[in-house]
C-alpha positions in Angstrom: 98.5 111.4 110.3 97.5 108.8 112.9 95.0 107.1 110.7 95.3 104.7 107.8 92.3 103.5 105.8 91.1 103.0 102.3 87.4 103.6 101.6 87.6 103.2 97.8 88.3 99.7 96.6 87.1 97.7 93.6 86.9 94.0 93.0 86.0 91.8 90.0 82.4 92.6 90.6 83.1 95.7 88.6 86.4 96.6 87.0 88.8 95.2 89.7 90.9 92.2 89.1 90.3 90.0 92.1 88.1 89.0 95.0 87.3 90.5 98.4 89.5 88.2 100.4 92.6 89.0 98.4 92.0 92.8 98.7 91.6 92.4 102.5 94.9 90.5 102.7 96.6 93.4 100.9 95.0 95.9 103.3 96.2 94.0 106.3 99.7 93.8 104.9 99.6 97.6 104.5 98.7 98.1 108.1 95.3 99.6 107.4 92.7 100.1 110.2 89.7 99.7 107.8 88.6 99.4 104.2 85.5 99.8 102.2 84.5 97.9 99.1 83.0 100.3 96.6 82.4 98.6 93.3 80.8 100.7 90.6 77.0 100.9 90.3 75.3 99.2 87.3 74.9 102.2 85.0 78.6 102.4 84.3 79.7 100.2 81.5 82.1 98.3 83.8 79.7 98.5 86.8 78.2 95.6 88.8 75.3 94.1 86.9 71.9 94.5 88.6 71.4 90.7 88.8 74.8 90.3 90.6 74.1 92.9 93.3 72.6 90.4 95.8 75.5 88.0 95.5 78.0 90.8 95.8 76.4 91.9 99.0 76.5 88.3 100.4 80.2 88.1 99.4 81.0 91.3 101.2 79.2 90.1 104.3 81.2 86.9 104.3 84.4 88.9 103.8 83.5 91.1 106.8 83.1 88.1 109.1 86.5 86.6 108.2 88.5 89.9 108.3 90.9 90.9 111.0 90.2 94.6 110.3 87.1 96.6 109.9 85.5 96.0 106.4 82.6 98.0 105.1 80.2 96.8 102.5 79.7 99.7 100.1 79.2 100.9 96.6 80.3 103.7 94.3 77.0 104.7 92.9 76.8 106.7 89.7 75.2 110.1 89.5 73.1 109.7 86.3 71.4 113.1 85.7 71.2 116.8 86.5 68.9 116.2 89.5 71.6 114.1 91.2 69.7 110.8 90.9 71.9 107.7 91.2 71.7 104.2 89.7 70.6 102.2 92.8 67.4 102.1 94.8 67.2 103.1 98.4 66.2 99.6 99.5 69.5 98.2 98.3 71.5 101.2 99.7 70.1 100.7 103.2 71.7 97.2 103.3 75.1 98.7 102.9 77.5 100.1 105.5 78.7 103.0 103.4 77.4 104.7 100.2 79.8 106.6 98.0 78.8 108.5 94.9 80.9 109.4 91.8 80.3 111.3 88.6 81.6 109.5 85.5 79.4 111.2 82.9 78.3 114.8 82.5 75.8 114.5 79.7 77.9 116.8 77.5 81.3 116.8 75.7 81.4 120.6 75.6 84.4 121.6 77.7 82.8 125.0 78.6 79.6 123.4 79.9 81.4 120.7 81.9 82.1 122.6 85.2 78.6 123.8 85.6 77.1 120.5 84.6 79.4 118.8 87.2 78.3 121.3 89.9 74.7 120.7 89.1 74.9 116.9 89.3 77.2 117.0 92.4 74.8 119.4 94.2 71.8 117.2 93.5 73.7 114.1 94.6 74.7 115.4 98.0 71.1 116.5 98.7 70.2 112.9 98.8 69.7 111.1 102.1 72.0 108.1 102.8 75.1 109.2 100.9 78.3 109.1 103.0 81.2 110.0 100.7 81.6 112.0 97.5 84.4 110.4 95.4 87.1 112.3 93.6 85.2 115.6 93.9 85.4 118.0 91.0 87.9 115.9 89.1 86.9 115.1 85.6 90.1 114.7 83.6 91.1 118.0 85.3 90.3 120.2 88.3 86.9 121.7 87.4 86.9 124.0 90.4 89.3 126.2 88.5 86.5 127.1 86.1 83.9 127.7 88.8 83.4 130.8 90.9 84.7 130.7 94.5 81.2 131.4 95.7 79.8 128.4 93.9 82.4 126.1 95.3 81.9 127.5 98.9 78.2 127.0 98.6 78.7 123.4 97.6 81.1 122.7 100.5 78.7 124.3 103.0 75.9 122.1 101.7 78.1 119.1 102.1 78.8 120.2 105.7 75.0 120.6 106.3 74.2 117.2 104.9 77.1 115.4 106.6 78.8 114.3 103.3 82.5 113.5 103.4 84.8 114.6 100.6 87.3 112.0 99.3 91.0 112.6 99.0 91.7 110.4 96.0 95.2 109.0 95.6 94.7 107.7 92.1 93.7 111.1 90.6 95.5 113.2 93.2 92.4 115.2 93.8 90.9 117.5 95.0 93.2 120.5 95.4 94.7 121.7 98.7 92.5 124.8 98.4 89.4 122.8 98.2 90.4 120.6 101.1 91.3 123.6 103.3 87.9 125.0 102.5 86.3 121.7 103.6 88.1 121.8 106.9 87.1 125.4 107.6 83.5 124.6 106.9 83.5 121.4 109.0 83.3 118.8 106.2 84.8 115.4 107.0 87.4 113.9 104.7 87.8 110.3 103.5 90.8 108.5 102.1 90.6 106.4 98.9 93.1 104.8 96.6 90.6 103.8 93.9 92.4 100.5 94.0 91.6 97.9 91.3 94.5 95.5 92.0 95.9 94.2 95.3 99.1 96.1 95.1 97.2 99.4 94.9 95.3 98.9 98.2 96.5 101.2 100.9 98.9 103.2 98.8 98.0 106.4 100.6 101.4 108.2 100.9 100.2 111.0 98.7 96.9 111.2 100.5 98.7 111.4 103.9 101.0 114.1 102.6 98.1 116.2 101.4 96.2 115.8 104.7 99.3 116.8 106.6 99.8 119.8 104.4 96.3 121.2 104.9 96.4 120.5 108.7 93.9 117.7 108.8 93.6 115.8 112.1 92.2 112.4 112.8 88.9 114.0 114.0 88.6 115.6 110.6 88.4 112.2 109.0 85.4 110.0 108.5 87.1 106.9 109.8 86.2 106.7 113.5 82.4 106.9 112.8 82.7 103.6 111.0 85.1 101.6 113.2 83.6 98.6 114.9 
């Protein structure tokens, strides 16, 4: 796979362990072409506090100026309800280079209800304008697509294609499945790479991601990377 990037990285602004500069150094050492900082939005218990968002944005901009590779200022916003609303206002999102969304709460602990609740929230989220990447799709301690009908999953993927939302291949959770990714490619959905790194040594550890992309036949033009390269 002739592309190496990591569009899912956390710093100490949320639940990461270090600063932007250290994570960039790790990315350069790994030979990455580009990275995106995507600290958690404020509704998550470990997310970036509202009052710290302006300073986080300033720090990301400084990091971009000093970097030898492409660095994107981003966020991993939280989907907070069944309508797909997220925990950040459009005014802030427009200041970012990339907006990722993730689902970390389903509003239920009922295992039977979880797949449909996830689908409902995920569908609402990708109908929003200004979202670029959907993080660790349909992974919530397990692969929820196994409990959804193929028709529901295909309808979701087609909506993602229509809205231009990339699906993440997440190295931390080893998700989503090959079948889901193959469906994405057939329907014209772009793919993103993410390690979900919280520590410097985790940045750019994309061997599993690359192996999956090779297995499903993804090409560079199937990835989201080139639309963000400076």
